[in-house]
ZADO-1210 file (C-alpha; in nm, 4 decimals, padded with zeros to 6 digits):
<atoms>
<atom x="10.4620" y="-01.8664" z="26.8457" code="MET" pos="1"/>
<atom x="10.2810" y="-01.6030" z="26.6255" code="SER" pos="2"/>
<atom x="10.3019" y="-01.6447" z="26.2773" code="VAL" pos="3"/>
<atom x="10.1971" y="-01.3167" z="26.0342" code="PRO" pos="4"/>
<atom x="09.8193" y="-01.2714" z="25.9384" code="VAL" pos="5"/>
<atom x="09.8066" y="-01.2981" z="25.5346" code="LYS" pos="6"/>
<atom x="09.6956" y="-00.9522" z="25.3484" code="LYS" pos="7"/>
<atom x="09.4477" y="-00.9675" z="25.1000" code="ARG" pos="8"/>
<atom x="09.3138" y="-00.7019" z="24.8724" code="ARG" pos="9"/>
<atom x="09.0123" y="-00.6250" z="25.0770" code="LEU" pos="10"/>
<atom x="08.8521" y="-00.3444" z="24.8949" code="GLY" pos="11"/>
<atom x="08.8389" y="-00.5153" z="24.5557" code="SER" pos="12"/>
<atom x="08.4958" y="-00.6863" z="24.5915" code="ASP" pos="13"/>
<atom x="08.2470" y="-00.5105" z="24.7559" code="TYR" pos="14"/>
<atom x="07.9068" y="-00.7307" z="24.6311" code="SER" pos="15"/>
<atom x="08.0917" y="-01.0701" z="24.8317" code="SER" pos="16"/>
<atom x="07.9372" y="-01.1458" z="25.1642" code="PRO" pos="17"/>
<atom x="08.3141" y="-01.1516" z="25.2830" code="LEU" pos="18"/>
<atom x="08.6208" y="-01.1082" z="25.1590" code="LEU" pos="19"/>
<atom x="08.8996" y="-01.2415" z="25.4413" code="LEU" pos="20"/>
<atom x="08.8774" y="-01.6124" z="25.4485" code="THR" pos="21"/>
<atom x="08.7406" y="-01.7763" z="25.7551" code="THR" pos="22"/>
<atom x="09.0958" y="-01.8716" z="25.8460" code="SER" pos="23"/>
<atom x="09.1731" y="-01.4830" z="25.9051" code="SER" pos="24"/>
<atom x="08.8273" y="-01.3287" z="25.9886" code="ILE" pos="25"/>
<atom x="08.5464" y="-01.4537" z="26.1755" code="HIS" pos="26"/>
<atom x="08.2088" y="-01.3614" z="26.3596" code="VAL" pos="27"/>
<atom x="08.3770" y="-01.3694" z="26.6882" code="ALA" pos="28"/>
<atom x="08.1670" y="-01.5739" z="27.0252" code="SER" pos="29"/>
<atom x="08.0796" y="-01.3883" z="27.3065" code="GLU" pos="30"/>
<atom x="08.3338" y="-01.6487" z="27.5080" code="VAL" pos="31"/>
<atom x="08.5991" y="-01.4926" z="27.3232" code="ASN" pos="32"/>
<atom x="08.5449" y="-01.1181" z="27.3167" code="LEU" pos="33"/>
<atom x="08.4741" y="-01.2057" z="27.7155" code="SER" pos="34"/>
<atom x="08.8684" y="-01.3405" z="27.7184" code="ASP" pos="35"/>
<atom x="09.0369" y="-01.0395" z="27.5609" code="HIS" pos="36"/>
<atom x="08.8321" y="-00.7566" z="27.6451" code="LEU" pos="37"/>
<atom x="08.7545" y="-00.8517" z="28.0843" code="SER" pos="38"/>
<atom x="09.1330" y="-00.7900" z="28.1693" code="SER" pos="39"/>
<atom x="09.1006" y="-00.4167" z="27.9888" code="VAL" pos="40"/>
<atom x="09.1048" y="-00.1993" z="28.2656" code="LYS" pos="41"/>
<atom x="08.9416" y="00.1453" z="28.0910" code="HIS" pos="42"/>
<atom x="08.7575" y="00.1588" z="27.7267" code="VAL" pos="43"/>
<atom x="08.7637" y="00.5359" z="27.6121" code="ILE" pos="44"/>
<atom x="08.6259" y="00.6514" z="27.2798" code="LEU" pos="45"/>
<atom x="08.7147" y="00.9218" z="27.1017" code="VAL" pos="46"/>
<atom x="08.4349" y="01.0308" z="26.8597" code="LEU" pos="47"/>
<atom x="08.3807" y="01.3828" z="26.6371" code="SER" pos="48"/>
<atom x="08.0595" y="01.5105" z="26.5014" code="GLY" pos="49"/>
<atom x="08.2362" y="01.5176" z="26.1710" code="LYS" pos="50"/>
<atom x="08.5570" y="01.4992" z="25.9725" code="GLY" pos="51"/>
<atom x="08.8490" y="01.7403" z="25.9788" code="GLY" pos="52"/>
<atom x="08.8705" y="01.8382" z="26.3315" code="VAL" pos="53"/>
<atom x="09.1734" y="01.5878" z="26.4474" code="GLY" pos="54"/>
<atom x="09.0030" y="01.3242" z="26.6208" code="LYS" pos="55"/>
<atom x="09.2301" y="01.0597" z="26.5421" code="SER" pos="56"/>
<atom x="09.5941" y="01.3341" z="26.5920" code="THR" pos="57"/>
<atom x="09.4221" y="01.3732" z="26.9469" code="VAL" pos="58"/>
<atom x="09.3726" y="01.0261" z="26.9764" code="ALA" pos="59"/>
<atom x="09.7073" y="00.9332" z="26.9038" code="THR" pos="60"/>
<atom x="09.8334" y="01.2022" z="27.1476" code="GLN" pos="61"/>
<atom x="09.6187" y="01.0867" z="27.3859" code="LEU" pos="62"/>
<atom x="09.7627" y="00.7507" z="27.3758" code="ALA" pos="63"/>
<atom x="10.1200" y="00.8659" z="27.3669" code="VAL" pos="64"/>
<atom x="10.0592" y="01.0722" z="27.6883" code="GLY" pos="65"/>
<atom x="09.9159" y="00.7912" z="27.8595" code="LEU" pos="66"/>
<atom x="10.1925" y="00.5496" z="27.7813" code="LYS" pos="67"/>
<atom x="10.4704" y="00.8443" z="27.9102" code="LEU" pos="68"/>
<atom x="10.2519" y="00.8977" z="28.2293" code="LYS" pos="69"/>
<atom x="10.3378" y="00.4210" z="28.2587" code="GLY" pos="70"/>
<atom x="10.0219" y="00.3525" z="28.1578" code="LYS" pos="71"/>
<atom x="10.0178" y="00.0315" z="27.8886" code="LYS" pos="72"/>
<atom x="09.7624" y="00.1266" z="27.6050" code="ILE" pos="73"/>
<atom x="09.6080" y="-00.0255" z="27.2938" code="GLY" pos="74"/>
<atom x="09.4843" y="00.2178" z="27.0235" code="LEU" pos="75"/>
<atom x="09.2421" y="00.0859" z="26.8055" code="LEU" pos="76"/>
<atom x="09.1627" y="00.2423" z="26.4715" code="ASP" pos="77"/>
<atom x="08.7972" y="00.1050" z="26.3573" code="VAL" pos="78"/>
<atom x="08.7890" y="00.4086" z="26.0971" code="ASP" pos="79"/>
<atom x="08.7747" y="00.1171" z="25.8087" code="LEU" pos="80"/>
<atom x="08.7600" y="00.3955" z="25.4954" code="CYS" pos="81"/>
<atom x="09.0070" y="00.6008" z="25.6502" code="GLY" pos="82"/>
<atom x="09.2629" y="00.4279" z="25.8250" code="PRO" pos="83"/>
<atom x="09.4987" y="00.6755" z="25.9169" code="SER" pos="84"/>
<atom x="09.6739" y="00.5461" z="26.2766" code="VAL" pos="85"/>
<atom x="09.9703" y="00.3356" z="26.1534" code="PRO" pos="86"/>
<atom x="10.0918" y="00.6304" z="25.9604" code="LYS" pos="87"/>
<atom x="10.1296" y="00.8641" z="26.2341" code="MET" pos="88"/>
<atom x="10.3203" y="00.6037" z="26.4466" code="PHE" pos="89"/>
<atom x="10.5303" y="00.4790" z="26.1306" code="ALA" pos="90"/>
<atom x="10.4007" y="00.1418" z="26.1176" code="VAL" pos="91"/>
<atom x="10.2572" y="00.1523" z="25.7804" code="GLU" pos="92"/>
<atom x="10.2977" y="-00.1954" z="25.6300" code="GLY" pos="93"/>
<atom x="10.3714" y="-00.3868" z="25.9425" code="LYS" pos="94"/>
<atom x="10.2192" y="-00.7384" z="25.9846" code="ASP" pos="95"/>
<atom x="09.9555" y="-00.8522" z="26.2086" code="ILE" pos="96"/>
<atom x="10.0752" y="-01.1814" z="26.3507" code="HIS" pos="97"/>
<atom x="09.8671" y="-01.4791" z="26.5448" code="GLN" pos="98"/>
<atom x="09.9146" y="-01.6075" z="26.8424" code="CYS" pos="99"/>
<atom x="09.7178" y="-01.9244" z="26.9897" code="PRO" pos="100"/>
<atom x="09.5073" y="-01.6674" z="27.1371" code="GLU" pos="101"/>
<atom x="09.4124" y="-01.4163" z="26.8685" code="GLY" pos="102"/>
<atom x="09.5634" y="-01.1276" z="26.7003" code="TRP" pos="103"/>
<atom x="09.8600" y="-00.9689" z="26.8132" code="LEU" pos="104"/>
<atom x="09.8299" y="-00.5689" z="26.8104" code="PRO" pos="105"/>
<atom x="10.1300" y="-00.3714" z="26.6520" code="VAL" pos="106"/>
<atom x="10.3463" y="-00.1959" z="26.8541" code="TYR" pos="107"/>
<atom x="10.5464" y="00.0809" z="26.8165" code="VAL" pos="108"/>
<atom x="10.7177" y="00.1001" z="27.1423" code="ASP" pos="109"/>
<atom x="11.0516" y="-00.2053" z="27.2299" code="LYS" pos="110"/>
<atom x="10.8950" y="-00.2279" z="27.5032" code="GLU" pos="111"/>
<atom x="10.5409" y="-00.3203" z="27.3943" code="GLN" pos="112"/>
<atom x="10.3714" y="-00.0426" z="27.5787" code="GLN" pos="113"/>
<atom x="10.1462" y="00.1044" z="27.3049" code="LEU" pos="114"/>
<atom x="10.0083" y="-00.1355" z="27.0576" code="GLY" pos="115"/>
<atom x="09.7945" y="-00.0408" z="26.7739" code="VAL" pos="116"/>
<atom x="09.5551" y="-00.2089" z="26.5659" code="MET" pos="117"/>
<atom x="09.3918" y="-00.1408" z="26.2196" code="SER" pos="118"/>
<atom x="09.2294" y="-00.2888" z="25.9185" code="ILE" pos="119"/>
<atom x="09.5601" y="-00.0701" z="25.7626" code="ALA" pos="120"/>
<atom x="09.7788" y="-00.3479" z="25.8721" code="PHE" pos="121"/>
<atom x="09.5410" y="-00.5651" z="25.6261" code="LEU" pos="122"/>
<atom x="09.5305" y="-00.4381" z="25.3373" code="LEU" pos="123"/>
<atom x="09.7573" y="-00.5220" z="25.0152" code="ASP" pos="124"/>
<atom x="09.8611" y="-00.1722" z="24.9572" code="GLY" pos="125"/>
<atom x="09.8392" y="00.1666" z="25.1120" code="LYS" pos="126"/>
<atom x="09.6215" y="00.3152" z="24.8584" code="ASP" pos="127"/>
<atom x="09.3694" y="00.0533" z="24.8559" code="ASP" pos="128"/>
<atom x="08.9864" y="00.1231" z="24.9493" code="ALA" pos="129"/>
<atom x="08.8063" y="-00.0481" z="25.1623" code="VAL" pos="130"/>
<atom x="08.4709" y="-00.0543" z="25.0115" code="VAL" pos="131"/>
<atom x="08.2417" y="-00.2459" z="25.2200" code="TRP" pos="132"/>
<atom x="07.8914" y="-00.2625" z="25.2987" code="ARG" pos="133"/>
<atom x="07.7537" y="-00.2192" z="25.6973" code="GLY" pos="134"/>
<atom x="07.7087" y="-00.5849" z="25.7898" code="PRO" pos="135"/>
<atom x="08.1082" y="-00.6515" z="25.6756" code="LYS" pos="136"/>
<atom x="08.2062" y="-00.3553" z="25.8879" code="LYS" pos="137"/>
<atom x="07.9941" y="-00.4945" z="26.1244" code="THR" pos="138"/>
<atom x="08.1888" y="-00.8182" z="26.1297" code="ALA" pos="139"/>
<atom x="08.5006" y="-00.6541" z="26.1018" code="MET" pos="140"/>
<atom x="08.4522" y="-00.4360" z="26.4041" code="ILE" pos="141"/>
<atom x="08.3782" y="-00.7541" z="26.6163" code="LYS" pos="142"/>
<atom x="08.6544" y="-00.9550" z="26.4926" code="GLN" pos="143"/>
<atom x="08.8425" y="-00.6292" z="26.6025" code="PHE" pos="144"/>
<atom x="08.6649" y="-00.6278" z="26.9532" code="LEU" pos="145"/>
<atom x="08.7163" y="-01.0074" z="26.9966" code="SER" pos="146"/>
<atom x="09.0457" y="-01.1671" z="26.8722" code="ASP" pos="147"/>
<atom x="09.2973" y="-00.8566" z="26.9425" code="VAL" pos="148"/>
<atom x="09.5012" y="-01.0070" z="27.2194" code="VAL" pos="149"/>
<atom x="09.5702" y="-00.6678" z="27.4501" code="TRP" pos="150"/>
<atom x="09.7033" y="-00.8199" z="27.7753" code="ARG" pos="151"/>
<atom x="09.6255" y="-00.6383" z="28.0868" code="ASP" pos="152"/>
<atom x="09.5896" y="-00.3141" z="27.9376" code="ILE" pos="153"/>
<atom x="09.5234" y="00.0115" z="28.1192" code="ASP" pos="154"/>
<atom x="09.3204" y="00.2132" z="27.8421" code="TYR" pos="155"/>
<atom x="09.1773" y="00.1193" z="27.4851" code="LEU" pos="156"/>
<atom x="09.1603" y="00.3852" z="27.3130" code="ILE" pos="157"/>
<atom x="08.9384" y="00.3763" z="27.0087" code="ILE" pos="158"/>
<atom x="08.8976" y="00.5824" z="26.7244" code="ASP" pos="159"/>
<atom x="08.5981" y="00.6350" z="26.5434" code="THR" pos="160"/>
<atom x="08.5541" y="00.8033" z="26.1982" code="PRO" pos="161"/>
<atom x="08.3295" y="01.0708" z="26.2579" code="PRO" pos="162"/>
<atom x="07.9699" y="01.0851" z="26.2461" code="GLY" pos="163"/>
<atom x="07.6895" y="00.8516" z="26.3906" code="THR" pos="164"/>
<atom x="07.7339" y="00.5126" z="26.1862" code="SER" pos="165"/>
<atom x="07.7188" y="00.1121" z="26.1458" code="ASP" pos="166"/>
<atom x="08.0696" y="00.1359" z="26.3001" code="GLU" pos="167"/>
<atom x="08.0112" y="00.3014" z="26.6392" code="HIS" pos="168"/>
<atom x="07.6913" y="00.0709" z="26.6628" code="LEU" pos="169"/>
<atom x="07.8792" y="-00.2027" z="26.6488" code="SER" pos="170"/>
<atom x="08.1335" y="-00.1058" z="26.9128" code="VAL" pos="171"/>
<atom x="07.8816" y="-00.0303" z="27.1571" code="ILE" pos="172"/>
<atom x="07.6827" y="-00.2632" z="27.0788" code="ASP" pos="173"/>
<atom x="07.9897" y="-00.5302" z="27.1304" code="ASN" pos="174"/>
<atom x="08.1207" y="-00.3243" z="27.4223" code="LEU" pos="175"/>
<atom x="07.7928" y="-00.2630" z="27.6339" code="LYS" pos="176"/>
<atom x="07.8850" y="-00.5526" z="27.8913" code="ALA" pos="177"/>
<atom x="08.1989" y="-00.3960" z="27.9959" code="TYR" pos="178"/>
<atom x="08.0934" y="-00.0648" z="28.1377" code="ASN" pos="179"/>
<atom x="08.2943" y="00.1666" z="27.8898" code="PRO" pos="180"/>
<atom x="08.4094" y="00.4735" z="28.0956" code="ASP" pos="181"/>
<atom x="08.2653" y="00.6589" z="27.7627" code="GLY" pos="182"/>
<atom x="08.3244" y="00.9324" z="27.5111" code="ALA" pos="183"/>
<atom x="08.6034" y="01.1784" z="27.4345" code="ILE" pos="184"/>
<atom x="08.4135" y="01.4378" z="27.1567" code="LEU" pos="185"/>
<atom x="08.6315" y="01.6130" z="27.0021" code="VAL" pos="186"/>
<atom x="08.5457" y="01.9624" z="26.8266" code="THR" pos="187"/>
<atom x="08.7243" y="02.2276" z="26.6568" code="SER" pos="188"/>
<atom x="08.6167" y="02.6392" z="26.7387" code="PRO" pos="189"/>
<atom x="08.3874" y="02.7444" z="26.4084" code="GLN" pos="190"/>
<atom x="08.0165" y="02.6898" z="26.4563" code="ALA" pos="191"/>
<atom x="07.9511" y="02.4207" z="26.1686" code="VAL" pos="192"/>
<atom x="08.1899" y="02.1655" z="26.3916" code="ALA" pos="193"/>
<atom x="08.0747" y="02.2849" z="26.7412" code="VAL" pos="194"/>
<atom x="07.6571" y="02.2270" z="26.5622" code="GLY" pos="195"/>
<atom x="07.7735" y="01.8757" z="26.4411" code="ASP" pos="196"/>
<atom x="07.8756" y="01.8009" z="26.7985" code="VAL" pos="197"/>
<atom x="07.5433" y="01.8413" z="26.9439" code="VAL" pos="198"/>
<atom x="07.4199" y="01.5451" z="26.7253" code="ARG" pos="199"/>
<atom x="07.7078" y="01.3326" z="26.8811" code="GLU" pos="200"/>
<atom x="07.5949" y="01.4281" z="27.2257" code="LEU" pos="201"/>
<atom x="07.2383" y="01.2534" z="27.0991" code="THR" pos="202"/>
<atom x="07.4354" y="00.9352" z="26.9875" code="PHE" pos="203"/>
<atom x="07.5837" y="00.9199" z="27.3165" code="CYS" pos="204"/>
<atom x="07.2481" y="00.9877" z="27.5288" code="LYS" pos="205"/>
<atom x="07.0282" y="00.7280" z="27.3211" code="LYS" pos="206"/>
<atom x="07.3048" y="00.4670" z="27.3098" code="THR" pos="207"/>
<atom x="07.3983" y="00.5170" z="27.6968" code="HIS" pos="208"/>
<atom x="07.7488" y="00.5928" z="27.6516" code="ILE" pos="209"/>
<atom x="07.8608" y="00.8332" z="27.9839" code="PRO" pos="210"/>
<atom x="08.0825" y="01.1654" z="27.8159" code="ILE" pos="211"/>
<atom x="08.4064" y="01.1737" z="27.9886" code="ILE" pos="212"/>
<atom x="08.4068" y="01.5383" z="27.7988" code="GLY" pos="213"/>
<atom x="08.4665" y="01.7483" z="27.5159" code="LEU" pos="214"/>
<atom x="08.8244" y="01.8808" z="27.3520" code="ILE" pos="215"/>
<atom x="08.8121" y="02.1796" z="27.1689" code="GLU" pos="216"/>
<atom x="09.1114" y="02.1273" z="26.8767" code="ASN" pos="217"/>
<atom x="09.2847" y="02.3688" z="26.6528" code="MET" pos="218"/>
<atom x="09.2064" y="02.6305" z="26.9080" code="SER" pos="219"/>
<atom x="09.4210" y="02.8863" z="26.8129" code="GLY" pos="220"/>
<atom x="09.7739" y="02.9146" z="26.6479" code="PHE" pos="221"/>
<atom x="10.0634" y="02.9599" z="26.8508" code="VAL" pos="222"/>
<atom x="10.3734" y="03.1199" z="26.6621" code="CYS" pos="223"/>
<atom x="10.6752" y="02.9568" z="26.7027" code="PRO" pos="224"/>
<atom x="10.8980" y="03.2638" z="26.7364" code="HIS" pos="225"/>
<atom x="10.6432" y="03.4709" z="26.9970" code="CYS" pos="226"/>
<atom x="10.4362" y="03.2165" z="27.1374" code="THR" pos="227"/>
<atom x="10.1103" y="03.4396" z="27.0246" code="GLU" pos="228"/>
<atom x="09.8609" y="03.2598" z="26.9656" code="CYS" pos="229"/>
<atom x="09.6192" y="03.3750" z="26.6612" code="THR" pos="230"/>
<atom x="09.2641" y="03.2398" z="26.6546" code="ASN" pos="231"/>
<atom x="09.2420" y="03.1152" z="26.3142" code="VAL" pos="232"/>
<atom x="08.9160" y="02.9502" z="26.3378" code="PHE" pos="233"/>
<atom x="08.7387" y="03.1635" z="26.6403" code="SER" pos="234"/>
<atom x="08.7934" y="03.0429" z="26.9691" code="LYS" pos="235"/>
<atom x="08.5609" y="02.9319" z="27.2721" code="GLY" pos="236"/>
<atom x="08.3016" y="02.7139" z="27.0602" code="GLY" pos="237"/>
<atom x="08.3732" y="02.3601" z="27.2897" code="GLY" pos="238"/>
<atom x="08.4064" y="02.5509" z="27.5835" code="GLU" pos="239"/>
<atom x="08.0662" y="02.7277" z="27.5847" code="SER" pos="240"/>
<atom x="07.8882" y="02.3986" z="27.4255" code="LEU" pos="241"/>
<atom x="08.0423" y="02.2268" z="27.7339" code="ALA" pos="242"/>
<atom x="07.8879" y="02.4929" z="27.9637" code="LYS" pos="243"/>
<atom x="07.5285" y="02.4887" z="27.7717" code="LYS" pos="244"/>
<atom x="07.5293" y="02.0802" z="27.7982" code="TYR" pos="245"/>
<atom x="07.6732" y="02.0717" z="28.1794" code="HIS" pos="246"/>
<atom x="07.9364" y="01.8195" z="28.0330" code="ILE" pos="247"/>
<atom x="08.3108" y="01.8337" z="28.1018" code="PRO" pos="248"/>
<atom x="08.5610" y="02.0291" z="27.9200" code="PHE" pos="249"/>
<atom x="08.8796" y="01.8695" z="27.9333" code="LEU" pos="250"/>
<atom x="09.0539" y="02.1399" z="27.7703" code="GLY" pos="251"/>
<atom x="09.1992" y="02.3566" z="27.4112" code="SER" pos="252"/>
<atom x="09.4421" y="02.2353" z="27.1920" code="ILE" pos="253"/>
<atom x="09.6261" y="02.4923" z="26.9679" code="PRO" pos="254"/>
<atom x="09.7885" y="02.4069" z="26.6283" code="LEU" pos="255"/>
<atom x="10.1225" y="02.3172" z="26.6025" code="ASP" pos="256"/>
<atom x="10.3203" y="02.2896" z="26.3067" code="PRO" pos="257"/>
<atom x="10.5839" y="02.0864" z="26.4697" code="GLN" pos="258"/>
<atom x="10.2881" y="01.8499" z="26.5675" code="LEU" pos="259"/>
<atom x="10.1956" y="01.7782" z="26.1936" code="THR" pos="260"/>
<atom x="10.5958" y="01.7474" z="26.1086" code="GLN" pos="261"/>
<atom x="10.5896" y="01.4752" z="26.3799" code="CYS" pos="262"/>
<atom x="10.2899" y="01.2651" z="26.2358" code="LEU" pos="263"/>
<atom x="10.4273" y="01.2661" z="25.9329" code="GLU" pos="264"/>
<atom x="10.7162" y="01.1497" z="26.0547" code="GLU" pos="265"/>
<atom x="10.6690" y="00.9142" z="26.3126" code="GLY" pos="266"/>
<atom x="10.7908" y="01.0958" z="26.5522" code="LYS" pos="267"/>
<atom x="10.6590" y="01.1161" z="26.9222" code="SER" pos="268"/>
<atom x="10.5218" y="01.4891" z="26.9242" code="PHE" pos="269"/>
<atom x="10.5055" y="01.4810" z="27.2802" code="LEU" pos="270"/>
<atom x="10.8712" y="01.3645" z="27.3650" code="GLU" pos="271"/>
<atom x="11.0343" y="01.6366" z="27.1093" code="HIS" pos="272"/>
<atom x="10.8736" y="01.9528" z="27.1260" code="CYS" pos="273"/>
<atom x="10.8017" y="01.9989" z="27.5429" code="LYS" pos="274"/>
<atom x="10.8284" y="02.3404" z="27.4967" code="SER" pos="275"/>
<atom x="10.5395" y="02.3709" z="27.2655" code="SER" pos="276"/>
<atom x="10.2219" y="02.5427" z="27.4295" code="PRO" pos="277"/>
<atom x="10.0438" y="02.2891" z="27.2459" code="THR" pos="278"/>
<atom x="10.2346" y="02.0233" z="27.4609" code="VAL" pos="279"/>
<atom x="10.1216" y="02.1685" z="27.7523" code="THR" pos="280"/>
<atom x="09.7462" y="02.1797" z="27.6597" code="ALA" pos="281"/>
<atom x="09.7834" y="01.8279" z="27.5434" code="LEU" pos="282"/>
<atom x="09.9512" y="01.7376" z="27.9649" code="ASN" pos="283"/>
<atom x="09.6882" y="01.9367" z="28.0598" code="LYS" pos="284"/>
<atom x="09.3746" y="01.7045" z="27.9107" code="VAL" pos="285"/>
<atom x="09.6327" y="01.3852" z="28.0133" code="ILE" pos="286"/>
<atom x="09.5774" y="01.5195" z="28.2997" code="GLU" pos="287"/>
<atom x="09.2380" y="01.5179" z="28.3875" code="LYS" pos="288"/>
<atom x="09.1622" y="01.1930" z="28.2112" code="LEU" pos="289"/>
<atom x="09.3836" y="01.0509" z="28.4489" code="ILE" pos="290"/>
<atom x="09.1170" y="01.1445" z="28.6970" code="LEU" pos="291"/>
<atom x="08.8610" y="00.9040" z="28.5485" code="VAL" pos="292"/>
<atom x="09.0946" y="00.6497" z="28.6284" code="ASP" pos="293"/>
<atom x="08.8873" y="00.5282" z="28.9987" code="ARG" pos="294"/>
<atom x="09.2533" y="00.4208" z="29.1198" code="ASP" pos="295"/>
<atom x="09.3884" y="00.7972" z="29.1380" code="PHE" pos="296"/>
<atom x="09.1053" y="00.9104" z="29.2913" code="LEU" pos="297"/>
</atoms>
């Protein structure tokens, strides 16, 4: 049996040490953390050096793509100040339910193959702002990592905020014991975005997080009528960076207006737009990602 977790106005008071009561949020013990994460086969962080490069879009499409390959997926949105994942799956306003073992994720499909957890589910309104200092963010992330009952998932994909901040350190500190697979870095082709990825590379090296690979998002615009590709933001910056720093290049993903429309309507882009060159590019990235799985080697 499960009961809904009461929603609260999380962002209404930034001075108090903790806005949620201990009945709905607490600092989790290491034992609880082990109970819920030890059965997760693969943990992947999705990082970006700056905002606006489509990191959350990439994270959601990777999750959907892996699900379509028969995998059971968890998607954890730890972008506490800008949670967008629930909107992309049309599950905004859904309730988190609590069972004896902990919090249950919100499933986006009837088969319960893809579960999502986000602070957006705890907000009283979708326009509420989360105005928190570092310690409170750390407590919330630890809560997500410890108390969410993922139930033997194949992949836990963690969508992080842009940059290198408290949220990233909290995730990494709490995952060290579980040897996460590593991080996928997302960039767009232009030089300013690629330059910020170098800082993300440095962050991964300092925190000893393996780099699974780099994705160049928004790599050209494919015309829906003639399929000609126009390099709106230039092209090849991500691939050149990957070669320079000797990290795997997972692929380039072009822009497609249909992807934006599907995300806004909560539809599966990979299933509804199979003829799109962007779907082809995403599927190639997902195939490379599956090769990281030792079960497939």
